[in-house]
Each structure stands twice: as structure tokens, then as C-alpha cells.
C-alpha positions, 0 to 999 in steps of 0.5 A, a space after each residue: 223582350 228586353 234584358 237590362 245590360 247596364 252594369 249593376 254597380 253603376 245603379 241602384 238595382 232590384 228585381 222581384 216577381 209581380 203581375 205574373 212576371 219579372 219586375 226590374 227596377 233601376 235608379 240612378 241614386 243607389 241611396 234612393 232604391 228602397 224608397 223607389 221600390 216601395 213606390 213601385 210595389 204599391 203601384 203594381 199591387 194596385 194595378 193587379 187588384 184592378 186589372 188581373 184576369 187571373 184573380 177572381 177578386 179583381 175589378 176586371 173579374 167583377 166586370 166580366 162576371 156581371 152578365 151584361 150589367 153595369 159595374 161600378 169601378 175605381 178611377 184606376 180601372 177606368 183609366 186602364 180601360 180607357 187606355 185599352 179602348 183608345 188603343 183599339 181605336 188608334 189601331 183600327 181594332 188590331 189591339 182589342 180589349 174584348 179578347 178575353 174569351 178568345 184567349 181562354 178558348 186558345 188555352 190561356 185561361 190560367 196564369 202563364 206559369 201554370 199554362 207552361 207547367 200544366 200537363 193537361 190535354 187542351 183540345 183544339 179550338 172549336 168555337 170562336 169568341 164574339 168580341 168587339 171593343 165598340 160594345 164596351 160601355 165605359 162611363 167615366 163620369 158615373 164610374 161604371 163599365 158594362 160589357 155584353 154577356 159572353 164578352 170577357 175583357 183582357 187588358 194584357 195588351 196595354 195594362 202591363 206597359 201602362 203599369 210600368 209607366 205609372 211605376 217609373 213616374 212614381 219611382 222617379 218622383 218619390 226618389 228624386 232621381 232617374 228611374 227605369 222600370 221593366 215589367 216582363 221586358 216592357 220598359 218605362 223610364 222617367 227622370 234623368 238617364 245615366 250618362 250613357 243612357 239606359 243600356 237595354 239588350 233587345 232579344 226574344 226573352 227578357 230573362 236572357 242576358 247580354 250574351 243572347 242573340 239580339 241588339 244592345 241599344 241605349 235609351 235616354 227617355 220614353 219607353 220600349 216594348 217588345 211583343 213576341 210569339 216565341 215566349 208565351 207559347 203552349 200546345 193545343 192538340 197538334 197546334 202551337 198557340 201564342 198569346 197575341 190574338 188576331 181580332 178578325 179570326 179570334 185565334 193566335 195571329 198568323 204573323 211573319 214576325 217572331 218579335 217586334 220591338 218599338 220605342 215611343 214616348 211611353 211604354 204603353 204607346 210602344 206596347 200598343 204599337 208592337 202588339 198591333 204590328 204583330 197582328 198587321 204582319 207584312 203591313 207593319 213596317 209601313 205603318 210604323 214608319 208612318 207613325 215615326 216610331 223606331 222599331 226592330 222587327 225580327 222574322 221567323 228565320 231570325 232576320 232583323 229589319 229596322 224602321 225609322 231611327 232604330 240604330 242599324 248596329 249596337 248603339 253607342 252613346 251617340 245613338 241613344 238620342 235616336 231612341 228618345 221617341 
């Protein structure tokens, strides 16, 4: 997760709740903040209407409830699903959008705020959900989606970061200045960065301030995402669960990493890579290195390992360009 370390007086700043998490907007022109915020709010509302797994009136819910029938969807939803299927292909299925039932069986069947606050007893998993991204039929020309009966889509591994990219680009275009959008710690930037770059504190929980254990880096462009097994956790019987599912087992990934942070050309690409790295476990370092993606992996004991151009120490302004992936 990432917290923003930029002194607030240097930028136009706003923060609010959307998509079940905290949204932070930064712009380099304080006078343009309200215009940029209106653009971001509009974008995030459209993404929630299309992709929310926790709203019965979303497009995703209609697809999941269709019983194997083809459903007409909006171009926005088709774009979100196309990205999710591309993520599955690029990661060899490590990031799979057909894991909705597996998440439900694991106990993540409510928004996370409700999962955290719930006092109900959740039984251990007794079933495995059938999944497989190749079973999804997306016809972009006809504007339809069909998934087999019993398979539920979940776009959480890509849609939030994709929404951050869309929002940052929209904010920068409407405000005519540099913009950063963070959605639950997944960060997208667009336009000219501040002189020292966008200062970001990389840590386990995006809600933490700069005093939390972690590393402050500077980001000049592109996106930054962290996938973690330490924040979205809950109990199921005697088992501690988290939201990153291994498609091979249908259960929360058994990974040596507590967090993986990745910088890439976009937030969506960074988040796809960080999620896949958690699933890949010990094979993640070499895979990220082959892709040329700067990354920071933190093991269960809190020891950090760096891949590629990720700075070995807190990044001064001269190191910021190393994270312009």
C-alpha cells in the first residue's frame, strides 16, 4: 500500500471515500482542484456502476446472475473485462477474473468494511469454486458477455487500478495540470509532476503516514501499486484469510511475501504485476526482473528485497527517474 508523503501546502489536495476505500487526489495547480475532483468523482462512479461486486444493480452483478446467458454490457464494462482477460493471459492465469466464487467461499462476500466489522462465524472452506478465464466469452463487437453458470466474475485485481489511470488522465486533461490519483493506495499519475516528483511512502497500509515502516520514493510518471496479504485479512474458523486467491487452489495464496510494490507505465500494469507476484511466490523476483519492472518485495519477517531500478534507499529527487517505468 502507499501513503502520500507530499507536503499538502505544495499541491491542491482532496480525499474522500469511493469504491469501498480511500481516494486521494493531488494536482499541481491548486486553483484547478475542484474541477479535477468533479472529473474523478464522475469517473469513479461510472466504474462502480459497471464493476462493483457488492452492488446488485451493477453490470457485473447482471453478468454473474445471468445463469450462463449472454448479457449486453456497456463499452466501459467491456473495456474493464478486456483488461482483466488480458491480465490473465499475460500472467499465465495467475491473475484470473473468474475467482468471484472463490472469494465468496473464502468469506469475502461483503464489502471489506462489512467483512471487518462482521461478528458472524464463517465456516472453513468445504468447496472449491470452478474457475477459468478462458471460459469467459466477451464479444466487443456485439457488446455482450457470457460466463458459464456457476462462475462469478471479480474484477478487483485490475479494475481499481484501471479506474485510477482513467481518473488521473481525466483530471489532468480537465484541469490542465499534473495530477495524481490514489485509490486504496494504487497510484496513477498524468501530466507534469511536481519539481521533486510525487513523493510516496510505500508501506503495508495506504492509510499510514510517513512515520510507518516503509520507504519514501519519488515518482515522476506512470503508476505504482502494492498488493498485500496483511491488510485485507479476516478469520474463517481457525484460518486467517486474505483476498489474493491462487487460481490453482481456489484458496488464499500461500506466499512468502506480505507486500509486493511495483512501478510500471500505468497503475493497471503495476497492479497486475504485483498481484501476480504474490501468487508466484518465490518465482516472483526473477519474473519481475525479466519484465524490467522496478519492484519492492517484503517477506513475512518484514525484510525488503528490491528488483530492477527500485532505489535501495529512500529516493532523493535524482532517483525519481528510476521509477518512471
